[in-house]
N, C-alpha and C positions, 0 to 999 in steps of 0.2 A: 504493500500500500504506500510505503514511503516514496517509492519510485514514480507514483502517479502524480502528474503535474497538477497544480491548483488551476482552477478555472474561474477567472474573474474574482472580484472582491466579495461579491455577495452570493456566489454559487458554491463551488466546491473548494474548500480551503485545504492547505497542506496537511498531510497526515503525519502523526508522530512516528518516530523511528520504529517502535514496536507497538502496534495497535492492540495486540492481545493483552498487553500489560497495563493499558490505560484504565484507570479506575473512574467510576462515575462519569460515563460518557454522556454528553448532552444529546438531546434529540437531534440537533443539527448534525453532530458528528455521526450519530447512528444512521441518519439519512444519507450522508455522504458515503459512508461505508457501503450501505446497501446499493447505492447507485453505481459505485465503482467495483463492486465485488465480482461480477461476472468476468471481466477481463483479468482481474487479479488472480482468480482461482483457476482460470482456463489452463489446462495442460498440466496441472500439478499432480493429478491422480490418473490411474489407468482409465482408458476411454469409457468403459461401461459405467464407472463411478463418476467420471467427469461430466458426462451428460446428465446424470441424475442431479448432481450438485448445481450445475448451471441452470437446469430447469427449476430446481427448488429456489435458487436465488431470484430467478425471474418471477416466479409465483409470489415470493415474499415482497418483492418490489411492486408488483402489480397490486397485490392486496393492500399494501401500505398506501399506495397512491390513491386507490379508491376510498379507503377508510378515512383518509385525512381531508377529503373534499369538504369545503365549507358549505356547499349547497348540494342537496341530493334530490333526485327525481325518482319516480318509480323505476325507471330504466336503470339508473345508476345503482339503486339498491338491489335490483335483480342481478346486475353485473357483480356487485360485491358479494351477494349470496353465492353465485357461481364461482367466483374467485376463492371464496372460503372453502367450498367443496373441493375444488382443484388443489388448493393449498394443503388441505387435510390429507387428500390422497397422496400427494407428493411427499409430505412429511412421513407418512407410513411407509412409503416406498424407500425413502432415505433411511429410516430406522431399520427396516427389514433387510435391505440389500447392502447398502453402503456401510452403515454403522457396524453391522455384524462382521464385515470384512477387515476392520481395523481395530487395533487395540489402542485406546486413547487414555492418556494419563492426565491427572490434574496438573495445573500450572505450578511452577516452582514457588510462586508467591502464595498459592493456596496451600501447598505442602508446608511451607515455612509457618504460615498462620496456624495450621493444624498442629504442628510440632510445638509451637509456642503455647497454644491452649493446653496441650497435653502436659507440657512441663509445668505450667502453672497449676494444673490439677494435681500433679504429683507433689509439688512443693506444699500444697495446702493439706494434703493427706499423707503424712510421712509413714504411716503404718502400712499403707497399701502400695504394692509395687506393680506398675504397669509399664509396658514397653512403649517407647516413643515410636509413633508410626512413620513409615516411609511413604513415598509417593504412591497414591492410590489410583486404581483404575477408575475411569469415569465412563459412564454409558449415557447415551442420549435418552432422555426421559420425556415421553409424550404426555405423561400424566401430571402435568403442572397446571396451575390455575390459569396462567397466561395463555397457554394453548387451548385450554378448555373454554375460556371466555371468548375466543375468536368467533365461535358460533352465535354468540349473543349480541354482537355488534350491530347487525342489521335491525334487530328488534329494539335495541337501545336507541338507535338513531330514529327509528319510526316513533318511539314513545317520547323521547326527551329532546330530539334534535341533534345536530352535530355537536361535537365536544367543545367547539369554540363559542357556543351560544349559552353555556352555563358554566358555573364554577362550583367546586366543593370547598372553596376557601371560606374561612370564617368571615362573616360579614362585619368588617371593621368600620365601614362607613356609617353604620347606624349608631355608633358610640357617640357619647357627648364629646364636645371638643376638648374639654379638660382631660378626659381619659385618653384622648388621641395622642397626646404628647408622649405617653409611655409605650406606645406601640411602634412597630417598624413601618406602619402605613403612612404614606405622605399624600395628603389630599389638597 
């Protein structure tokens, strides 16, 4: 990703040297990664897995583009429903065929954090002896809430509107002006 050139000031910005080590990615960085992922991943794996991954990246980008529209019509919601079905199908294909062909391990930073937690636990309980874990194998998990909730997006948009039309933020503007000074809100 670091070799991909930036594109304009407000389009795609320069990627950090190791994108997998970046913590707390912004939505903008995530979108940039998604838009540039297909050429970055192309040819990294054997052709049968490469095709599955490129199709998955395309489906993710397509779904994301449809989901973040600010105005939806019945047609765009039907397209989002279809994109969700195709994305689910492609995710299952990725899990069953590609993920099972590769042994993936946790990142070094994850292993270090796990080791640190384990050492802290050992120091708090001196009578108990436990071994410090090594790098663990990680498998792709489709049973997460984020993936499960993808199917609810269309109904949520029909019920509540697009996500830019409401907020879950505490309503700070209803507070008295004397209370407002102690908050981070600026009105």
